[in-house]
N, C-alpha and C positions, 0 to 999 in steps of 0.2 A: 454359355450359359442359358438360359430358356427364360423366356419372357412370360410371363402369367397373368391373369388379371390383376392382382391387389398390384404390382406393378406399374401397370396401365391404368389403375383407379390412382394410386399414391401419385405419379408424374401429369395427370391430368388435370387432378387438386391443383400442383405445384403450380403450372401450367396458366392457369386460370387463377390461380391468385398476385403472377406476375404480370398479367393484364392487366387484371383490376386496378393494380397499384400503378401500373405502369402508364396506363391509358384513359384512366375516370375516377384518379387520383383515393381511389376505396382500400380502407384493409378492412379485409373479415374481423371480425369481430366475436365470431363462431366456426367453430369447425362445420363443414358440409354434412348435410343431413345425406348418412351413404344408405340405401337400401337396396339387398338384394334381389333382385328380381328375377321373374320364371319366365323361360324364354319359350314363346308357339310360333312365331315365327320373327323373323327382324324387319321391323317395319320403323322407318320415320312417322311420326303421326304426332300431328298439331292442329289445333282446333284456326280459326279465322284471326287473324293482328298476333300469329305471332311468325317470330323468324327463328330459321329452321339453318345450320348449315353442317354438312357431311361429310366428316372426313376418313377414308380407308385406309388402314397401314396395313403390309405384309411386307414378309424378305423378301431383302433386294434379290433379281435373278440369280440364279447359282451359289444359295445361300442357305443353308441351313434347313427344317423342314419349312412344309409348304404353312407359314404361320398368317392368317390371317384375323383381324377386327375390326374397330375404329371408335368414332366418338359421331356425339350429335349434339349439337348445342342447341337450347330450346331459348330464345328470348320473348316474353309474351309480351304484349303491349303496353299491360299494363305495370310493368316491370320498365317500363326505359326511364322513367324519372327518376325508379331510384338508382339503377345503372347507369346513364346519362346525364341526370340535372345538372351535375356541376362544369358539363359542358354545351349549356343551355338545348337541352333534349327533354321533350317529354310525349306523354301520350296521344297531345293535339298537333302533336309538328307533321310537316309532310310526312308523309308516307318516303318518298325519295329520299327524304334526310334519314329516316331511321333507316331504312334499306341499307345504305351506306356506311354510316356508324356501324351498324351490326358486322354487316361486312367486312370491314376493316378491323373488329375487336378479334372474330372469328379465324380472319388470318395471322393476326400478331399472338394468339392464342395457338392456333396453327405448329407456329413457328416456336415457341417456349417449346408446347409440348414435345416437339423435337427434339429439340437442347436438352429437355430432361430424359428422355428418354437416351441418347447417344450418352447423356453422363452420367445413366445405370449401365452402361457397358453394352446397351445393345446396339450396335454399330449397324448393324445390317439391315437396317429396315428403312420403308418408302414411306411415306405419308403422302396421299394424294392432295391436291391440291383442295380446297373449301367446295363443294356446290351447295349456295349458298338459296334459299325459299322464301317467299314470303307469303302468309296466310294459309289454306288450308290445305294439309298436305297430307298422303297417304301412298308412300312409297314405299318396296320392298327394298331392300337391304341386300345384295349377292355375298352374305359370309352368314354361315349354317353355325352362327352364335350358339355355343351354350352356355356361355357365364357372361351375367348382366349386370351392373351397377347402375345404378343412377346416384345422382351428387345432385343434391338442392342449396346454389349457394346463395347466402343470404348476412348481409347486416344488419345490426344494430337492430335485429326482428323482419326487418325490409325484407322479401323476398328478390332477388338480382335475375338467377337465370338456373336453368338444370342442365347438365350433359348425362349420357347415356353415356356408359363406356362396354363394351363389349369384346369376347374375342372365339376364336371358333375352339378353343380345347384349355386346357386347362393347365397344364404345362408347368 
């Protein structure tokens, strides 16, 4: 079974939904905003006050064709209260608290994503540990992506986070 960008995006949506429900007690009231994006080169780009987490996936050594892709989670500081308000965090919280909570959220989301991919029948996929950044970032990603979707998550009209999903081929 070949993995495709729609499977990646669907798995990412389910993973984020589960993570929101389990860690933040949030239930999405609307479908994520899904936009297909043109790719010039794959970069993680974020302004000051944004938590960014990069996760790369690829086929396990010795299995299948050289599949590669990833997810980049962006959590803007102005969305911290919307996302973690029930846990007592807001945009005035200490930077270390925000980094810790966002990092834990992304670790859980990565685990949920891996579970979703496996449940979809893709057993031979390795997912890197999240690489986390806070603040301005402009980092090249070592994936020659040709497919990319940007998923915007909101609940009750309040922005929560954005996830870029991308892969090298449309398979």
